[in-house]
PANUBA-557239 format. One record per residue (C-alpha): y, x, z. Coordinates in nm, 4 decimals. Layout:
BEGIN
+----------+----------+----------+
:       yy :       xx :       zz :
+----------+----------+----------+
:        Y :        X :        Z :
...
+----------+----------+----------+
***
This chain:
BEGIN
+----------+----------+----------+
:       yy :       xx :       zz :
+----------+----------+----------+
:   0.6016 :  -1.4433 :  -0.9989 :
:   0.7430 :  -1.7928 :  -1.0607 :
:   0.8991 :  -2.0260 :  -0.8097 :
:   0.9731 :  -2.3974 :  -0.8316 :
:   1.3396 :  -2.4804 :  -0.8835 :
:   1.5269 :  -2.8082 :  -0.8586 :
:   1.7092 :  -2.9569 :  -1.1552 :
:   2.0205 :  -2.7651 :  -1.0515 :
:   1.8321 :  -2.4347 :  -1.0575 :
:   1.8494 :  -2.3945 :  -0.6798 :
:   1.5401 :  -2.3363 :  -0.4674 :
:   1.4060 :  -2.6595 :  -0.3267 :
:   1.4695 :  -2.6790 :   0.0482 :
:   1.2499 :  -2.9758 :   0.1187 :
:   1.1183 :  -2.8392 :   0.4476 :
:   1.2620 :  -2.9797 :   0.7712 :
:   1.5450 :  -2.7745 :   0.9142 :
:   1.4331 :  -2.5502 :   1.1989 :
:   1.6364 :  -2.5097 :   1.5158 :
:   1.9498 :  -2.3079 :   1.4411 :
:   1.8358 :  -2.0137 :   1.6501 :
:   1.4699 :  -2.0176 :   1.5473 :
:   1.3586 :  -1.7377 :   1.3158 :
:   1.0194 :  -1.7559 :   1.1470 :
:   0.8608 :  -1.4255 :   1.0464 :
:   0.5619 :  -1.3966 :   0.8126 :
:   0.3728 :  -1.0832 :   0.9129 :
:   0.0976 :  -0.9144 :   0.7140 :
:  -0.2213 :  -0.8301 :   0.9026 :
:  -0.2808 :  -0.4536 :   0.9191 :
:  -0.5149 :  -0.4304 :   1.2173 :
:  -0.6021 :  -0.6049 :   1.5409 :
:  -0.2898 :  -0.4432 :   1.6860 :
:  -0.0461 :  -0.6092 :   1.4455 :
:  -0.0124 :  -0.9534 :   1.6003 :
:   0.0121 :  -0.8293 :   1.9629 :
:   0.2831 :  -0.5829 :   1.8561 :
:   0.5009 :  -0.8407 :   1.6818 :
:   0.4574 :  -1.0951 :   1.9602 :
:   0.5633 :  -0.8307 :   2.2104 :
:   0.8700 :  -0.7517 :   1.9991 :
:   0.9513 :  -1.1219 :   1.9708 :
:   0.9330 :  -1.1618 :   2.3498 :
:   1.1525 :  -0.8566 :   2.4081 :
:   1.4112 :  -0.9831 :   2.1587 :
:   1.4134 :  -1.3331 :   2.3045 :
:   1.4648 :  -1.1927 :   2.6554 :
:   1.7646 :  -0.9910 :   2.5333 :
:   1.8982 :  -1.2828 :   2.3271 :
:   1.8640 :  -1.6049 :   2.5309 :
:   1.8504 :  -1.9182 :   2.3159 :
:   1.6777 :  -1.7441 :   2.0262 :
:   1.3171 :  -1.8013 :   1.9277 :
:   1.1087 :  -1.5745 :   1.7068 :
:   0.7958 :  -1.7343 :   1.5610 :
:   0.5367 :  -1.4887 :   1.4280 :
:   0.3042 :  -1.6142 :   1.1518 :
:   0.0129 :  -1.3838 :   1.0619 :
:  -0.1332 :  -1.3746 :   0.7087 :
:  -0.4088 :  -1.1571 :   0.5642 :
:  -0.2985 :  -0.9204 :   0.2875 :
:  -0.5359 :  -1.0618 :   0.0280 :
:  -0.3730 :  -1.4058 :   0.0505 :
:  -0.0158 :  -1.3025 :   0.1376 :
:   0.1376 :  -1.2981 :  -0.2091 :
:  -0.0075 :  -1.6371 :  -0.3025 :
:   0.1032 :  -1.7896 :   0.0295 :
:   0.4584 :  -1.6624 :  -0.0116 :
:   0.4738 :  -1.7910 :  -0.3676 :
:   0.3471 :  -2.1347 :  -0.2616 :
:   0.5759 :  -2.1557 :   0.0421 :
:   0.8856 :  -2.0500 :  -0.1510 :
:   0.8117 :  -2.3011 :  -0.4259 :
:   0.7907 :  -2.5754 :  -0.1632 :
:   1.0861 :  -2.4562 :   0.0437 :
:   0.8623 :  -2.4003 :   0.3468 :
:   0.8841 :  -2.0214 :   0.3575 :
:   0.9729 :  -1.8236 :   0.6689 :
:   1.3121 :  -1.6589 :   0.7157 :
:   1.1744 :  -1.3038 :   0.7143 :
:   0.8546 :  -1.1655 :   0.5677 :
:   0.6649 :  -0.8448 :   0.5163 :
:   0.5867 :  -0.7946 :   0.1483 :
:   0.4360 :  -0.5266 :  -0.0699 :
:   0.7465 :  -0.3480 :  -0.2002 :
:   0.5952 :  -0.3566 :  -0.5492 :
:   0.6549 :  -0.7356 :  -0.5435 :
:   1.0241 :  -0.6986 :  -0.4675 :
:   1.1587 :  -0.6896 :  -0.8218 :
:   0.9995 :  -1.0275 :  -0.8940 :
:   1.1584 :  -1.1728 :  -0.5779 :
:   1.4974 :  -1.0400 :  -0.6889 :
:   1.4498 :  -1.1613 :  -1.0446 :
:   1.3740 :  -1.5114 :  -0.9128 :
:   1.6813 :  -1.4920 :  -0.6851 :
:   1.4970 :  -1.5651 :  -0.3612 :
:   1.5632 :  -1.2352 :  -0.1773 :
:   1.8806 :  -1.1936 :   0.0285 :
:   2.0808 :  -0.8734 :  -0.0393 :
:   2.1081 :  -0.6878 :   0.2915 :
:   2.3973 :  -0.4477 :   0.2268 :
:   2.6538 :  -0.6874 :   0.3704 :
:   2.4733 :  -0.6789 :   0.7041 :
:   2.4422 :  -0.2993 :   0.7220 :
:   2.6986 :  -0.0393 :   0.8259 :
:   2.6775 :   0.3298 :   0.7474 :
:   2.5094 :   0.4130 :   1.0755 :
:   2.2310 :   0.1630 :   1.0086 :
:   2.1666 :   0.2984 :   0.6588 :
:   2.1585 :   0.6509 :   0.7963 :
:   1.8661 :   0.5641 :   1.0223 :
:   1.6256 :   0.5820 :   0.7307 :
:   1.4392 :   0.8610 :   0.5527 :
:   1.5766 :   0.8333 :   0.1992 :
:   1.2470 :   0.8573 :   0.0135 :
:   1.1199 :   0.5470 :   0.1927 :
:   1.4453 :   0.3499 :   0.1681 :
:   1.4771 :   0.3932 :  -0.2093 :
:   1.1901 :   0.1622 :  -0.3176 :
:   1.3631 :  -0.1337 :  -0.1483 :
:   1.6829 :  -0.0823 :  -0.3497 :
:   1.7288 :  -0.2456 :  -0.6893 :
:   2.0337 :  -0.2007 :  -0.9124 :
:   2.2367 :  -0.0547 :  -0.6273 :
:   2.1561 :  -0.3279 :  -0.3751 :
:   1.9198 :  -0.3153 :  -0.0777 :
:   1.6732 :  -0.6029 :  -0.0573 :
:   1.3930 :  -0.4607 :   0.1535 :
:   1.3657 :  -0.2382 :   0.4608 :
:   1.0618 :  -0.0057 :   0.4843 :
:   0.8553 :  -0.1543 :   0.7650 :
:   0.5455 :   0.0512 :   0.6797 :
:   0.4868 :   0.3673 :   0.4791 :
:   0.1855 :   0.5728 :   0.3895 :
:   0.0516 :   0.8279 :   0.1467 :
:  -0.3043 :   0.9003 :   0.0381 :
:  -0.5328 :   1.1979 :   0.0969 :
:  -0.9014 :   1.2837 :   0.0807 :
:  -1.0987 :   1.2436 :   0.4024 :
:  -1.4177 :   1.4468 :   0.4161 :
:  -1.7088 :   1.4641 :   0.6572 :
:  -1.6930 :   1.8208 :   0.7879 :
:  -2.0630 :   1.8532 :   0.8663 :
:  -2.1805 :   1.7123 :   0.5342 :
:  -1.9291 :   1.9100 :   0.3250 :
:  -2.0117 :   2.2323 :   0.5059 :
:  -2.3798 :   2.1845 :   0.4187 :
:  -2.2723 :   2.1260 :   0.0579 :
:  -2.0806 :   2.4560 :   0.0524 :
:  -1.7264 :   2.3197 :   0.0964 :
:  -1.6402 :   2.3662 :   0.4667 :
:  -1.2679 :   2.3133 :   0.3991 :
:  -1.3183 :   2.0186 :   0.1678 :
:  -1.2993 :   2.0041 :  -0.2119 :
:  -0.9908 :   2.1262 :  -0.3966 :
:  -1.0658 :   1.9895 :  -0.7454 :
:  -1.2571 :   1.7040 :  -0.9043 :
:  -1.5147 :   1.9602 :  -1.0178 :
:  -1.5593 :   2.0476 :  -0.6496 :
:  -1.6076 :   1.6793 :  -0.5663 :
:  -1.8811 :   1.6503 :  -0.8274 :
:  -2.0499 :   1.9748 :  -0.7199 :
:  -2.0437 :   1.8766 :  -0.3522 :
:  -2.1663 :   1.5250 :  -0.4302 :
:  -2.4677 :   1.6618 :  -0.6200 :
:  -2.5727 :   1.8686 :  -0.3196 :
:  -2.5147 :   1.5740 :  -0.0856 :
:  -2.7265 :   1.3543 :  -0.3125 :
:  -3.0056 :   1.6136 :  -0.2994 :
:  -2.9972 :   1.5755 :   0.0797 :
:  -3.0318 :   1.1974 :   0.0499 :
:  -2.6660 :   1.0969 :   0.0841 :
:  -2.3767 :   0.9669 :  -0.1266 :
:  -2.0895 :   1.2039 :  -0.1906 :
:  -1.7841 :   1.0095 :  -0.3055 :
:  -1.6904 :   0.6631 :  -0.1807 :
:  -1.5443 :   0.4738 :  -0.4780 :
:  -1.3552 :   0.1466 :  -0.4399 :
:  -1.4131 :  -0.1182 :  -0.7063 :
:  -1.3080 :  -0.4472 :  -0.5475 :
:  -0.9896 :  -0.6255 :  -0.4367 :
:  -0.6419 :  -0.4794 :  -0.3836 :
:  -0.5848 :  -0.1157 :  -0.4842 :
:  -0.8891 :  -0.0991 :  -0.7125 :
:  -0.6364 :   0.0141 :  -0.9741 :
:  -0.4817 :   0.2695 :  -0.7365 :
:  -0.8172 :   0.4314 :  -0.6687 :
:  -0.8338 :   0.5120 :  -1.0388 :
:  -0.4696 :   0.6275 :  -1.0552 :
:  -0.5670 :   0.9235 :  -0.8359 :
:  -0.7754 :   1.0555 :  -1.1223 :
:  -0.5147 :   0.9556 :  -1.3814 :
:  -0.2204 :   1.1233 :  -1.2079 :
:  -0.4055 :   1.4397 :  -1.1135 :
:  -0.5065 :   1.4819 :  -1.4769 :
:  -0.1422 :   1.4644 :  -1.5859 :
:  -0.1256 :   1.0977 :  -1.6856 :
:   0.1007 :   0.8129 :  -1.5845 :
:   0.0709 :   0.4373 :  -1.5509 :
:   0.3954 :   0.3292 :  -1.7179 :
:   0.5878 :   0.5472 :  -1.9623 :
:   0.9619 :   0.6088 :  -1.9861 :
:   0.9763 :   0.3363 :  -2.2516 :
:   0.8573 :   0.0818 :  -1.9952 :
:   0.5244 :   0.0341 :  -2.1715 :
:   0.1715 :   0.0984 :  -2.0497 :
:   0.0867 :   0.4684 :  -2.0672 :
:  -0.2475 :   0.4761 :  -1.8886 :
:  -0.4557 :   0.4415 :  -2.2062 :
:  -0.4092 :   0.8129 :  -2.2669 :
:  -0.6436 :   1.1147 :  -2.2842 :
:  -0.5774 :   1.1642 :  -1.9110 :
:  -0.6672 :   0.8016 :  -1.8432 :
:  -0.9875 :   0.8211 :  -2.0458 :
:  -1.0806 :   1.1455 :  -1.8690 :
:  -1.0274 :   0.9885 :  -1.5252 :
:  -1.2271 :   0.6761 :  -1.6101 :
:  -1.5060 :   0.8833 :  -1.7652 :
:  -1.5199 :   1.1003 :  -1.4519 :
:  -1.5679 :   0.8021 :  -1.2239 :
:  -1.8257 :   0.6387 :  -1.4525 :
:  -2.0166 :   0.9663 :  -1.4775 :
:  -2.0276 :   0.9933 :  -1.0990 :
:  -2.1594 :   0.6372 :  -1.0741 :
:  -2.4268 :   0.7037 :  -1.3378 :
:  -2.5406 :   1.0197 :  -1.1599 :
:  -2.5714 :   0.8412 :  -0.8261 :
:  -2.2928 :   1.0479 :  -0.6695 :
:  -2.1118 :   0.7387 :  -0.5366 :
:  -2.2456 :   0.4538 :  -0.3299 :
:  -2.4365 :   0.2039 :  -0.5485 :
:  -2.2660 :  -0.1176 :  -0.6597 :
:  -1.9083 :   0.0091 :  -0.6342 :
:  -1.7586 :  -0.3212 :  -0.7550 :
:  -1.8852 :  -0.4803 :  -0.4334 :
:  -1.6757 :  -0.2484 :  -0.2158 :
:  -1.3158 :  -0.3104 :  -0.1111 :
:  -1.0935 :  -0.0439 :   0.0459 :
:  -1.2051 :  -0.1487 :   0.3926 :
:  -1.5705 :  -0.1480 :   0.2867 :
:  -1.5499 :   0.2087 :   0.1540 :
:  -1.3689 :   0.3211 :   0.4690 :
:  -1.6464 :   0.1673 :   0.6784 :
:  -1.9070 :   0.3621 :   0.4805 :
:  -1.7202 :   0.6814 :   0.5643 :
:  -1.6898 :   0.5930 :   0.9333 :
:  -2.0653 :   0.5283 :   0.9370 :
:  -2.1381 :   0.8662 :   0.7736 :
:  -2.2886 :   0.6970 :   0.4678 :
:  -2.0441 :   0.8551 :   0.2206 :
:  -1.9044 :   1.2060 :   0.2633 :
:  -1.5634 :   1.1710 :   0.0967 :
:  -1.3127 :   0.8898 :   0.0593 :
:  -0.9457 :   0.8673 :  -0.0402 :
:  -0.7363 :   0.6671 :   0.2036 :
:  -0.4198 :   0.6397 :   0.4099 :
:  -0.3146 :   0.7761 :   0.7521 :
:  -0.4353 :   0.4642 :   0.9279 :
:  -0.7992 :   0.5576 :   0.8603 :
:  -0.7645 :   0.8477 :   1.1047 :
:  -0.6511 :   0.6012 :   1.3697 :
:  -0.9534 :   0.3802 :   1.2996 :
:  -1.1956 :   0.6755 :   1.3151 :
:  -1.0678 :   0.7831 :   1.6557 :
:  -1.1247 :   0.4321 :   1.7865 :
:  -1.4419 :   0.3260 :   1.6041 :
:  -1.6254 :   0.6536 :   1.5306 :
:  -1.4902 :   0.9072 :   1.7820 :
:  -1.7795 :   1.1505 :   1.7244 :
:  -1.7182 :   1.1770 :   1.3506 :
:  -1.5872 :   1.5216 :   1.2597 :
:  -1.3563 :   1.4807 :   0.9613 :
:  -1.1020 :   1.6819 :   0.7693 :
:  -0.8055 :   1.5746 :   0.5551 :
:  -0.7334 :   1.7431 :   0.2212 :
:  -0.5016 :   1.6644 :  -0.0722 :
:  -0.6250 :   1.4297 :  -0.3436 :
:  -0.8482 :   1.6515 :  -0.5645 :
:  -0.6745 :   1.8282 :  -0.8514 :
:  -0.7430 :   1.7988 :  -1.2195 :
:  -0.4486 :   1.9719 :  -1.3845 :
:  -0.1880 :   1.8622 :  -1.1272 :
:  -0.1342 :   1.7654 :  -0.7644 :
:  -0.0456 :   1.4038 :  -0.6918 :
:  -0.0740 :   1.1417 :  -0.4234 :
:   0.0181 :   0.7762 :  -0.3975 :
:   0.2955 :   0.6803 :  -0.1580 :
:   0.3574 :   0.3205 :  -0.0727 :
:   0.5961 :   0.1202 :   0.1378 :
:   0.5810 :  -0.2358 :   0.2588 :
:   0.9175 :  -0.4003 :   0.3089 :
:   1.0693 :  -0.6555 :   0.5405 :
:   1.2828 :  -0.8998 :   0.3445 :
:   1.5123 :  -1.1878 :   0.4303 :
:   1.5001 :  -1.4930 :   0.2077 :
:   1.8151 :  -1.6518 :   0.0672 :
:   1.7265 :  -1.9869 :   0.2220 :
:   1.6830 :  -1.8395 :   0.5726 :
:   1.7997 :  -2.0936 :   0.8300 :
:   1.9629 :  -1.8527 :   1.0758 :
:   2.0565 :  -1.5351 :   0.8930 :
:   2.2650 :  -1.3907 :   1.1749 :
:   1.9785 :  -1.4072 :   1.4246 :
:   1.7285 :  -1.2975 :   1.1598 :
:   1.9377 :  -0.9868 :   1.0952 :
:   1.9687 :  -0.9128 :   1.4666 :
:   1.5894 :  -0.9192 :   1.4895 :
:   1.5622 :  -0.6840 :   1.1902 :
:   1.8149 :  -0.4505 :   1.3498 :
:   1.6071 :  -0.4503 :   1.6690 :
:   1.2791 :  -0.3804 :   1.4845 :
:   1.4327 :  -0.0739 :   1.3206 :
:   1.5460 :   0.0951 :   1.6420 :
:   1.3478 :   0.3968 :   1.7634 :
:   1.1261 :   0.2372 :   2.0290 :
:   0.9925 :  -0.0509 :   1.8203 :
:   0.9482 :   0.1754 :   1.5163 :
:   0.7512 :   0.4414 :   1.7040 :
:   0.5296 :   0.1767 :   1.8639 :
:   0.4534 :   0.0117 :   1.5292 :
:   0.4017 :   0.3150 :   1.3066 :
:   0.2036 :   0.5210 :   1.5567 :
:  -0.0005 :   0.2194 :   1.6633 :
:  -0.0974 :   0.1276 :   1.3073 :
:  -0.1299 :   0.4838 :   1.1796 :
:   0.1652 :   0.4799 :   0.9380 :
:   0.4185 :   0.7475 :   0.8528 :
:   0.7668 :   0.7257 :   1.0100 :
:   1.0369 :   0.5641 :   0.7947 :
:   1.3368 :   0.6412 :   1.0176 :
:   1.4761 :   0.9793 :   1.1196 :
:   1.4727 :   0.9133 :   1.4959 :
:   1.1213 :   0.7787 :   1.4755 :
:   1.0087 :   1.0989 :   1.3001 :
:   1.1144 :   1.3073 :   1.6035 :
:   0.8623 :   1.1344 :   1.8313 :
:   0.5726 :   1.3574 :   1.9435 :
:   0.3191 :   1.1115 :   1.8029 :
:   0.4163 :   1.2227 :   1.4522 :
:   0.3680 :   1.5925 :   1.5221 :
:  -0.0101 :   1.5563 :   1.5197 :
:  -0.2040 :   1.7495 :   1.2527 :
:  -0.3355 :   1.4337 :   1.0852 :
:   0.0150 :   1.2955 :   1.0305 :
:   0.1483 :   1.6329 :   0.9174 :
:  -0.1287 :   1.6531 :   0.6582 :
:   0.0071 :   1.3402 :   0.4916 :
:   0.3747 :   1.4305 :   0.5311 :
:   0.3030 :   1.7598 :   0.3530 :
:   0.1831 :   1.5659 :   0.0475 :
:   0.5064 :   1.3677 :  -0.0004 :
:   0.6657 :   1.6163 :  -0.2474 :
:   0.3959 :   1.5199 :  -0.5015 :
:   0.4007 :   1.1482 :  -0.4200 :
:   0.4071 :   0.8744 :  -0.6813 :
:   0.5341 :   0.5262 :  -0.6016 :
:   0.4417 :   0.2125 :  -0.7922 :
:   0.7080 :   0.1782 :  -1.0630 :
:   0.9808 :  -0.0780 :  -1.0013 :
:   0.9175 :  -0.2960 :  -1.3052 :
:   0.8636 :  -0.6649 :  -1.3586 :
:   0.5066 :  -0.7535 :  -1.4397 :
:   0.3641 :  -0.4849 :  -1.2124 :
:   0.1085 :  -0.7124 :  -1.0474 :
:  -0.0192 :  -0.8314 :  -1.3862 :
:  -0.0459 :  -0.4674 :  -1.4923 :
:  -0.2374 :  -0.3761 :  -1.1776 :
:  -0.4779 :  -0.6652 :  -1.2374 :
:  -0.5348 :  -0.5628 :  -1.5985 :
:  -0.6171 :  -0.2081 :  -1.4862 :
:  -0.8450 :  -0.3288 :  -1.2058 :
:  -1.0322 :  -0.5580 :  -1.4448 :
:  -1.0704 :  -0.2724 :  -1.6929 :
:  -1.2066 :  -0.0336 :  -1.4342 :
:  -1.4543 :  -0.2900 :  -1.3064 :
:  -1.5795 :  -0.3373 :  -1.6630 :
:  -1.6198 :   0.0404 :  -1.6963 :
:  -1.7968 :   0.0746 :  -1.3625 :
:  -2.0391 :  -0.2049 :  -1.4558 :
:  -2.1093 :  -0.0505 :  -1.7970 :
:  -1.9652 :  -0.3506 :  -1.9792 :
:  -1.7002 :  -0.1484 :  -2.1657 :
:  -1.6390 :   0.2114 :  -2.2636 :
:  -1.3359 :   0.3786 :  -2.0992 :
:  -1.1252 :   0.4059 :  -2.4173 :
:  -1.1914 :   0.0445 :  -2.5192 :
:  -1.1311 :  -0.0950 :  -2.1699 :
:  -0.8043 :   0.0936 :  -2.1260 :
:  -0.6770 :  -0.0042 :  -2.4714 :
:  -0.7405 :  -0.3726 :  -2.3974 :
:  -0.5806 :  -0.3395 :  -2.0530 :
:  -0.2707 :  -0.1755 :  -2.2017 :
:  -0.2317 :  -0.4603 :  -2.4496 :
:  -0.2592 :  -0.7095 :  -2.1642 :
:  -0.0157 :  -0.5150 :  -1.9449 :
:   0.2456 :  -0.4927 :  -2.2215 :
:   0.2616 :  -0.8713 :  -2.2363 :
:   0.3934 :  -0.8704 :  -1.8793 :
:   0.5836 :  -0.5419 :  -1.8387 :
:   0.9586 :  -0.5867 :  -1.8488 :
:   0.9375 :  -0.9607 :  -1.8956 :
+----------+----------+----------+
***
């Protein structure tokens, strides 16, 4: 990620200075509850801190990274922003993220569950606070899987294939496969990781073009060719595949805790179960955090920090995470009864086998190379081994740079 610098190497601050006590916050859209939540928090903070103003600016995820990059280059960025934690290393490398350790005391740091705090820390410094956290599991339609002979859901990829064949015989589609937009690469990592592979090796180079990677890609392509997935998978984003599941049009889909929240609201009669990501030779899931960061050119850092401190107290955290369907990131938050529900526990139980996106520069370029490769495989334009080899070569041009 590159940002425009002035001749002195300092970020351009061409934007007009905001009022000293005004804090702008760029917020990523998660659901129709996101904006009302943050506006409510802004109003509560302003009432408790007269003279302060919190301006909430909503941005869709698909355009968030590009907007932040453009705004930072022009010096028009907000003071605080939600980002994908996987972007953080590039922000730090470009010296636009404010280190937060100087604002935090021991009691503040101790609020957090360590596993979710760690991704926001780089070289011993904290740059991001975990505003959202999730893991991934397999959702299955109980009625359809029971008819297919798997009343408790599939345990292995062989089970997924076997169940999908029976579902196809009954006129349905077994496995919902994502092939478009963000996390197209992640949907393939489930197969890679559970077959013993990895995305990036200990040497910092691409490791996904391995026997495990070829096996995972071949599995998905085989399921497409046999009609065990929905047709035209490269036309389906994460949200599209989730909608197919909510409509009963696919019987299995891998997704995050927030899908359960959506089902209860949008498809309350759907009987679903939650199982671990299917096994190959190993258990694995994907865990992800989104972080709240402060930018170095923030206009009112003291007030910005006070707002961050407020957001990470128990009440605001419980309201946000339970409302959006995320996992708790703070210890007090985790004690709330909302997180004792079976659906949430199902995801929490998977955390010991969780994989996070590696903290390396060039990660987004790597993810794009993998996504492009998988789309080529899904469309029959390239064989798995050839596509992964080319993607690895492309990824290695960016990794560690």
